C-alpha angles and dihedrals in degrees: 000000000000123000110263116261125211109241134174122218129192117215126193137173133180104161128073121350095351099190093046089049090056092049092047093050091049090049091052091047091050090062090064104027138030111258104218106168137359127199127223116278116257129198110221138183115244119266123215102001103045101180094089140081121286118266133239108219137183139163126225133193115220137181110223140170090197114111114240096262091049090049089051090050090051091049092051091047091053091048089052094047088053093053105263112159115193107229114140138345113288092005120160113273141177090226138012121178121187129184103230102174132001108194107293092317121141115194139151124194134154092270105025136041120183125224091038105262095228097040094109092051099050119086089183088063100035095052096057091036091053089050092062103024111021095153096046109122120227102237094220104035097038091220127119120249089248090055091050090048090054090057101042123102125222100049090135089067093060114082127181107248103175134357126257118310123236112238091212091058090055093047090052097048119110119220 
């Protein structure tokens, strides 16, 4: 078995019981990866397609032995189990899970780019990521997450919804 890698995932929900969706997705993730840290939840205005409900977003740090493509497959399975139907870019969804960082890996394939290609442009990702990993260095840009947050636009559309989540509470939750 491979040595666990530290990865960061972004989770978002804007359909159904958004907060419950986040907890459920974290619970499902915890069955296949070690949840190490979870940011606060942030309420954020939609990006791209604006005629939809606001999102609840968070970032979590996990330890995983899954290779990046297997982690992506798990994320897509969880999205599907939670009712996500792929329709159009930036469509409303009960759950969206993105791989933001996977160790210091840099990769680009047809279906997966790590680090996430729009990470540096998304305040709704950088704010919670900076909360739990401010000094983490972006492996391509060479800047810390805090430095990227300082430069990003749109911070005013990201509002703290609920304080940091306790990993042990997620691990103990029943589906």
